[in-house]
Structure formats: C-alpha cells, structure tokens
N, C-alpha and C positions, 0 to 999 in steps of 0.2 A: 400608292401608300401601303405601308406595312399593315397587315390586319391587326387590330387591337386585341388584346386579351380581354376576357370577361370574367369578373368575379361576381357571382350571383349568390347573394345571401338571403335565405328565407328563415324567418323566425315563426314559430307556431304560436298562434293565439295572442299576438301582440297588438294591443289597442293602438288606434291611430293617434291618440293624444298622448301616448306614453313616451314622450321624448322631452328632455329638457329644452331642446330647441323649439319645440311646439308650445312651450309655456307651461308644462306640467308642474304643479307646485311641489311635488314630492320626489318623483323618481329621478335618479341620477344616471345619465347616459353620456358621459363626456366624449367618448370616442365616436358615437353616432352623431352627436352634436357637431363635432368637427367635420364629419362627412357631410352633414346637412349644410353647414356654413360654406363649404367649398363646392357644393353641388346644387342639385335641384330637388327641393322637398315639396312634393305634391300634396297640397293641403286638403284636396277633396278626392282622395282615392278610396275606392270601395271594393269590397268583395260581394259580388252579386249573389253568391250562394255560400254563406258564411259557416261552413264546416270543412274539415280537412279534405275529404275526398272530392267533393264537387269543386271546391276552390282550387285545388291543385290540378284538376282537369283543365280549368281555365288557364292556369299558369303554364302547364306543359304543352297545351295545344293552341293557345291563342283564340279559342272558340268561346262564343257565348253559350250559356247553358242550354239554350234552345237547340244547339247543334252538337254539343258534347254529351247531351242526354241526361246529365246528372243534376237532379233538382232536389236531392235530399241525400242523406248519408246512408250508404249501404256497402258493406264489405262483401268480398267474394265475387264481384263482377269484373270480368276481364277488361283490360285496357287495350283496345284495338283502335288506333287512330291513324289516318293516312300520313300525318306529319306530327312531329314533336319538336319541342324547342331544342333539346340536346341533339336529336337526330338531324335537324336541319343544320346546326353548327358542325356536326360531324361530317356531313356531306360537303360542307364548305372547306374542309381541310383542318378543322380544329381537333385538338385532343381534348376529349370531354370526360370529366370525372365528377362524381357526386360523393360527398361525405355527409352522411346523416339520413334524414327522413325522405322517403319517396311516397310511401303509403299508396301503393298500387297493387294490382292483382294480375297474375300470380306475384307472390311476395318478392321474388327475385327478378321480375321483369326489369330490363335495363332502361327502358324508355329512351333509347338512343344513345345512352352514355357508353363509352368504351369500358369503363370500370366503375364500380360502386362499392364504397365502404358503408354498409347499410346499418342505420339505426332508426327504426320507426317509432320508438317509444313502446309503451306497454299496450298491445292490441289484444283485447279479449278474444276476438274472433280467431286469432292464430295461436291462442293458448289452449283451445279446446282439445280434449283427449282424442276426438275423432279426426282431427286435422292430420293429413298425411305427414310423414316424417320430414319430407323435404320442405314442407310449408310450416313446420313447427317453429315458432319464433325463437325459442331458446337455441335452436340449431341454425336456422337460416339467417338470423339477424347477427351481423358481424360484431356489434358491440356486446350483446349478451354472451356470445361465444367467447369473445376476448375477456370479458369480466370474469367468467367462470375459470378461465385459464389463469388469470392473474390472482384471483382471491379464493378460488375453490368453487366446487359445483353448487354450493348453496348460496352463492352470492347473487343477489337480485335487487334491483332498486325497490321492489315492493316490500323488502324487509324493513323499510322505514315504517310500515303499517299504514301507508297512504295509497289510496286508489288513484288511478290516472285521471279521474274526473272530480276528485274531491277538493273541497275548499279548506281541508285541514292541511297544515304545513308543519315541517320540522326540518332542522338542518341535516344535510347529507351525513350518513353514518360511516362512510368509508373515506379513505384519503382523497383530497380534492382532485388529484390528478386522475382519479378513476371515475369522476363524474361524467355523465354522457356529454354535457356541454363542452367540457375540456377535451374529451376524446374526439369529438367531431373536428375541433380545431387542430388537434394533433395529426389527424388523418389528412386534413387539407394541407398542412405544412409539409407532411411527408410527400404528398403528390407534387408540390412545388419543387422539392428536392430532386425527385427522380423523373420529372417530366422530360419530354422530348423538346430540347431548345430550338429545334428547327421548325416547330409548329406553334401557332398561337394556341392558347388554351381557353376552354370554357369550363370553369371550376365552380361547382355549386356546393355551398355549405348550407345544410338544412338542419337547423337546430330544433329539437323538440320543445325546448323551453322558450318562453315562460308558460307554456301549457302545463297544467298540473301533471304530476305532483309537484307541490311547492317545496322543493328539497335542495335548494342551493346550499353550498358550503357555509359554515358559520360566519366566515369573514363578510359575506354579503348580507346575511341577516343582521349582523351587528351594525351595519350602516343605517338601519331603520328602527332599531329597537327603542331608542330614546326619543324618537321623533313623533310628534303628534300629527297623524295623517289627516288629510282632507277627507271628510266622510263621503260615501257614495252619493250620487245625484238622485234627487227625488222630484216627483211631479204630482200634478193633480189627478193623474190617471193610474197611479201605482196600485197594484193588487196587494194591499197589506194583509188581507184575509188569507191569501195563498201563502204568504210569508209566515204568518202565524201557524198555519197548518203544516207546511213542509220545511220550515226553517230549522228543524232538528235532524234532518236527514243529510248525511255528509256528502252524498253525491246528488243532491237535489239541484234543480234549476232555479232556485230562489236564493241560494246562499244561506248563511246562518242567520237566525233571528237574534242571537246574542251579539250585541254591538262589539264586545271585546274580541269575539271570535272573528267577526267581520274585519276588524282592524288587523288581526293577525293574518287573515287571508290576504289582505292588501300588502302587508309586509312580505309575505312569502312570494307574492307575485312580483313585487318590485325588486326583491332580492334576486329572483330568477332572471328578470330582465337585465339587471345590472351585471350579473355574471356573464350573460351573453354579450353585453356591451364590452366588458373587459376582455373577453375572448376575441372579439373583433379587433380590439386594440392590439392584442398579441399577434393576430394574423397580419395586420397592417405593418407591424414591425418586420415580420418575415418577408412581406412583399418588398419593403424598402431595402432589406439586405440583399435582395436579388435585382435591384435596380428597376423595380416595377412601381409605377406611380400613375397619376391621372393622364400623363402624356401618352402612355402605351397600354393602359389597363382601365376598362370601364368597371365601375363598382356599382352594384345595385343592392339596395336593402328593401325588403318587402315582407309582409306577413300574409298568411292565407286567410286570416280573419281575426277578429278581436276577442275580447273577454269582457263580459258585462260587469263583473266584479262588484256586485251589489247594487249597481245603478238600477233604480226603479224596482227594487226588491227582486232582482233577477241575477242569475249567475250563468256562466258558460257562454254559449253563442247561439247560432241558428236564426236569431231574430233580426228585424230590420233596424234596430235602434243603434245609435252611434257607437256605443261601446262594443257592439258585436260586428257591425258591417263596415265601419270606418277603419281603414288600415293605413299604416305608414308606407310610403313609397319614396325612396330617395335614389337618385341617379347621379353619378359623377362621371363626366366624360370630358375629353379635351375639346377646345374650340374647333379644331379641324373635324373631329367626329361629329360635333353638333351641327356644323355647317353642312356636312354631307346629309344629315337627317332633316335639313330644312329649317333649322332654328334661325329666327330672324332677330334675335337679340333682346326681345321683350320677355325677360325672365318671369315677371309677375303674371303675365298673360298665360304663359305656358304652365306654370306651377299651380295656377288657379283652375285649370281644366278639370272637368268631371271625368276622372280616370277610373279604370276597372282593371282587374288582374289580367284579363285577356289582352290588354294593351302592352304588357311587358314584352311579349314575344316579338310583335312587329317593330316595337321601338328599338329593341336590342339588335335585331337583324338589320334594320335600316342604319343604325349607328355604325355597324360593321360592314356595310356595303353588300349585304347578302340579300338576294331576292326573297320576298315574303310569299309563302305558299298561298294558293287560292283558298285553302280551307280556313284561313285565319279570318276572324271577325273583328279583332281589335284594331285600334288605330295607332299610328306613330305619334306619340305625344309631343314630339318636337316639330311636327309638320303642321299644315294648315287645317287638317281634319279636327273636328270638335263634335261634341254631342250636347244636346240640351237635356235629354232624358236618359235615365238608366233604369232598366227593369231588373229587380231583384226578387228572389223567392227562396223558400226552403220549406220542406216538410217539417212540421213542428207539432208535437203533442197531438197527433191524429188529424191535423188539418193542414192545409197549405197556406202558408203566410206569403202574401204577395205585396210588392211595393214598387212605387215609382219615386225616384229622386230626380228633381229638376233643378238645374242651375242656369240662371241667366244673369245679366248685369244687375238686375234689380233685386233678385232674391234666390236663395237656395231653399228648397222646400221638399217635403216628403209626404206621400200619401200611402197609407197602409190598408190592406184588406185581408181579413182572415176568412178562408173559404168555408169553414165549418160553421162558425158562429155568425158570420156576416159582419162582424165588428169592423168598423172603419176608424182610422185615425188620420190626423193631419198635423204636421209640425212645420212651423215657419223657422227654419234653421238659421236664417239671418238674424232675426230678432231674438231667437230662443235656441242657441246652439246646444244647450243641455237637455232639450226636449222636456222641459218642465210643464208645459201647457199643451194639452191636446185641443186643437182648435177646430175639431170636426163639426161642432155645432155653432161656430161663430159666423155671424152674418157677413162680416168683412171678408171672410175667406171663401164664401160659398162659390163664387165664380171660379176661383182657382181650383177648388176641390173638384168641381164638375169637369174641368179640363183634364186634371190628372187622372180622374177615374176613367175618363174616356180613353186616355192614352193606355192605361192598364187594360181596359176592355179590348182595345185593338191589338195589344200585344198578346192577349190570351185567346183571341177568337179562333185560332187554328188548332188549339191544343186538344189532344186526344182525350184528356180527362173530362172535357165538357164544361169548362169553367164559364163559358158564355152561352146563354140561350136567349134568343129573341133580342140580341143586342145588349143584354144585361149580365152583370156578374152574378153567378149563382154557385151554390155548393155542388161538389162533385167528389167522386172517389179519387183519392190522392195516390201518387206514385213517387218513389224515390229516384227511379230511372225511367226515362221515356223510351218507348219503343220506336218512335219516329222522330225525325228532326225537322226543324223549320225548313232547312234547305231541301229536304226530300218532298215537302208539300208545296213548294213554290216553283 
C-alpha cells in the first residue's frame, strides 16, 4: 500500500464544544463541520496539561506528562526527547514541514521537521531585551520577519493595543492577507506546491488563533455583531468575589465583570475561530486541486487546550474544567487505513473513548503503518486499547491543580484536588455536562469520590514533590517541570 499523506492541523486554545457539529449554539464552523461529518469526531478528548508548552509536549512526543516532565508552563527549557512525531515520520521517509506555531526551546528547534515556517504568536519571554539576537522573536519568527518586510519595521500585531492574553478584542488593523492565520495557510499551500511528489508528506498547520489577541479581520467580527450570544456557563461553586475584584484587569484569569465586555470577548473568540475554519476551507480547496483527498491523505484537527471564556467566572486555561481541558479531536482517514489501525466498524464506540493528546502520535503512526516508538505512552484510538481513568494536572496560581476524569458505560465524572488549599470538587459530567453543580458534599456521590481520590493518590504516590504522605493527598512545593519521570522510577 502507498503510504498516505498526513495533514495535521492544530488550533491554539480552541474549546472542545466550539464546533457547529458539536451543537454549539453560536459559533459557525462550516468547513470543520464537514470534516467531522465525514470523519471521526472524538467527543471526550482532553488535554491533560492544558497550556501551550506541556500540551504540545504530549502532542509532539506521545508521552504522558509523568514522562515528558512538563506539568506547568515554563519557557526557556530545552526540548530533548528520544522520539518526536515529525522525527518518526521523517525516519519513515516522509517529507515533513510545519507552518505556524511550535512553541519549543530553543525557538528554532526543528522537532524533527525538515523545514519550518515559524510563527509562535507573541511570546513575552522571547521579546525581552536580554534575549540573544538569534532568539529574539522579531528576528527568529518567520511571520514577524515577513510582516516587517511587507509593511515596514513598525508593523506588529500588538499595534492593535491588545495583549496576547487579553479578553479585549478589535478587528485586525492591516490588510486581511497579512493576518497570521492567513499567513499560515499561505505557507502550507506553498509547501504543497513545491513538495517532492515522490515522497509522502507530513504537513502541520499550527494556527495561533483563536488564542488571544481577538483580532480577526472585520468580515469575521461582522458575522457575530448582531447576534445575541449564549452567556457563559455558571454554577453553584463560582467565585463571584474574585470576579468582582479582578474583573477590571484586561489580562486577568476571570475575564471582565462587565457583561457587555464579556459578550464582546465571546464575539472576538468566535470570530477568530471562524477565520481559522475558513482558512481550513481554503486549504482543502488547495488539496483538492492536487488530487489529495481522504483516499490518500489523513486529516487531523486538534487543539492544545481550550478557553474558559467566562465560564464559572474564569478566563484563559490551566484548570480542569471543561472549557479549559476539553479539546476537539477530529480524524479523517480512508477505510483501508482504518482497517490497518484495527478499526472494527463501531464508530460510536471509538469516538466515545476517553482520549488525550498523547494518543495522536500512536494513532497517526498506526494509520500509516509506521512502528510506534517504545517511549510513547498514548494509545491507538482505532484499536482495542481503552482507558477508564485520565490523570490531568497543571501548576496554577501557586498551587498544583490535580484531577481525575473517569469514563465508563454508566458515567463520565471528574474529581479535582488543589494541593495548596486542599479544595476538592466532584462533577457528574453525564448528568451535568456544564459543571453547574459541585457534588463533593453529596452523599450519593461519596463512594465514587472515594474511588477517584484513591486513583489520584496512586497516580501521585511516586512524585518528587511529595503530594502523598502516609497514603493521603497533602500539600507540597510545586514545580512546572519535573526532574524525574515515572519511567525512571519504575
């Protein structure tokens, strides 16, 4: 069998529910909905470490956080792994190219790709005056370098007046074709034009949006300006006091306290998502023009993490709640490729699996008939392997937030523990998918809570921070990067 091509599309900070196909009441994603309808849309896919760096470590290596070491966000730490997704495809004879965001260190580390058109978005760490010249983002990032050549040395996306973590939004101030979302698609189409036709390709498009800044061109904002949007989700556990205190800070983790500004943030986010969707439509047209379709090309769409977008008086990511940790995952492949990966024809059983970003690498490799490296922890989502529990975590606001998601035929549920305060939460996601009720004190859930707490205790028993003492969860000093891995200790 001829090796299939792979088109790997990553969106940054895209919520798992933010697709028309998934039933979202407001956002418009016609091209992704088409991909979902003809492929496999995994309804319970999660990011176990929901910020850019640790989530991408899982995508690029197929490892769990216990083995790729990154359990929080930290720039400036070298990426040294025995195997990478692109590197494994390159070793199998694929021509590998990335257009867009990598977010690794050093900034120009190739991560196994033969070529990279880099745009990481606005990274504060690489804009500091003491950063070496070769690591300065305005030089090393291909998009920023291109934009300055096109529009002049003063051209910069931050000229909109919006920070890269802000809930403030406004339309793009330059021509639409200079927007970074458009640029990434342009670079991918150019790769398709000049690729080696004698080799299969592994092409990654990694869009920075809908991650802030919310700066889509006016045409996409216009789609949402006259629409009354569904308000953010709220529950009986929301910290309204924190919102009242922090809701005036434009880069806060609560979002704005002004409901009109919150709705404007929603518009900006949905506009950015729809722009990405339309760019994917433009890319699919380019594929069709070259005779590339699902018979010879696997297409994957995924995000590194979500965006809370005002849910439960929260904004951004890092937390275990559905807006943050639940991600979209769509895979389109031919029947022949699926059979090679072990697919038995029960689409609902496959797409209902509890999936994580680490599963993308082994699934793609198996679809393409490439051996999976021993360093990979993820599972082939089209095979017999399954999981009942998923351990997630992230360093957040000075404490480690830890959680267990469980999925069985009877129930999907989540147990949360904050290491600093000792706060515990429980959500029955089957009965309450919007997490409106914290059932931690409910008698009916006591047995399940005890089981999930023990699962988390067992998962953390080996950890160097000391989260478990005398068989119980306890507070400990937190780290963003582990010194040792689970594999090293067993």
